[in-house]
C-alpha positions as CSV (number, residue, x, y, z in Angstrom):
1,M,8.6,7.5,-12.9
2,G,7.9,10.9,-14.1
3,Y,4.9,11.6,-11.8
4,D,4.7,14.8,-9.8
5,A,1.5,13.9,-8.0
6,L,-1.1,11.1,-7.7
7,I,-4.7,11.8,-6.8
8,I,-6.9,8.9,-5.8
9,E,-10.6,9.6,-5.5
10,G,-13.3,7.4,-4.1
11,K,-13.1,4.1,-2.2
12,S,-12.9,0.5,-3.2
13,D,-15.4,-2.0,-1.9
14,Y,-12.5,-4.5,-1.6
15,L,-8.9,-4.2,-0.3
16,V,-6.7,-3.4,-3.3
17,F,-3.3,-2.2,-4.0
18,L,-2.1,0.2,-6.7
19,V,0.9,-0.7,-8.8
20,I,2.9,2.0,-10.7
21,D,5.5,0.6,-13.0
22,D,6.8,3.4,-15.2
23,D,4.0,4.2,-17.6
24,Q,1.7,1.3,-16.4
25,V,-0.7,1.9,-13.5
26,F,-3.1,-0.8,-12.4
27,I,-5.0,-2.0,-9.4
28,K,-4.8,-5.5,-8.0
29,F,-7.0,-7.3,-5.5
30,A,-5.4,-7.7,-2.1
31,Q,-7.8,-9.8,-0.1
32,H,-5.0,-12.3,0.6
33,L,-3.2,-9.5,2.5
34,I,-6.0,-8.7,5.0
35,G,-4.7,-9.0,8.6
36,K,-1.1,-9.4,7.8
37,K,1.6,-7.3,9.4
38,I,3.5,-4.7,7.4
39,T,6.6,-6.9,6.9
40,E,4.5,-9.8,5.8
41,K,2.6,-7.7,3.2
42,V,5.8,-6.2,1.8
43,Q,7.3,-9.7,1.3
44,M,4.0,-11.0,-0.2
45,I,3.8,-8.1,-2.7
46,H,7.5,-8.5,-3.6
47,D,6.8,-12.2,-4.3
48,E,3.6,-11.6,-6.2
49,L,5.1,-9.0,-8.5
50,K,8.4,-11.0,-8.8
51,D,10.5,-7.9,-8.0
52,P,12.3,-7.7,-4.6
53,K,13.6,-4.2,-5.4
54,I,10.2,-2.4,-5.6
55,S,9.2,0.1,-3.0
56,V,6.0,-0.8,-1.1
57,S,3.8,1.6,0.9
58,C,1.0,0.0,2.9
59,I,-1.2,-0.1,6.0
60,G,-1.3,-2.7,8.6
61,P,-4.2,-4.3,10.5
62,A,-4.9,-1.1,12.4
63,G,-5.3,0.8,9.1
64,E,-7.6,-1.9,7.8
65,K,-9.9,-1.4,10.8
66,L,-9.8,2.4,10.2
67,V,-8.1,3.0,13.6
68,K,-7.6,6.8,13.8
69,I,-4.0,6.6,14.9
70,A,-3.1,4.1,12.2
71,N,-0.3,5.1,9.8
72,V,0.9,4.5,6.3
73,M,4.2,2.7,6.3
74,F,6.8,2.9,3.6
75,E,8.4,-0.5,4.3
76,D,10.2,0.3,7.6
77,R,9.4,4.0,7.7
78,A,6.3,5.8,8.8
79,A,4.6,8.6,6.9
80,L,4.0,11.8,8.7
81,P,0.3,12.7,9.3
82,I,-0.8,16.0,7.7
83,C,-3.8,16.5,9.9
84,C,-4.9,16.0,13.5
């Protein structure tokens, strides 16, 4: 991809997801993903983007509800927290 870092500032009023495809970066609405489990979201995103090989990082229902112990998942792997 050629990116060393990605900084996202602010907050969306709606649930969205970010798509990075080489030099194209865009945001898509994700209201249809609300309440779905990680595995369901990953499959739905693969289907929507018509690419089963893409990597997906997302939150589950706990993250949607801003639960403090929620995690970001990279398909079947959890991200390590960097703060308390």
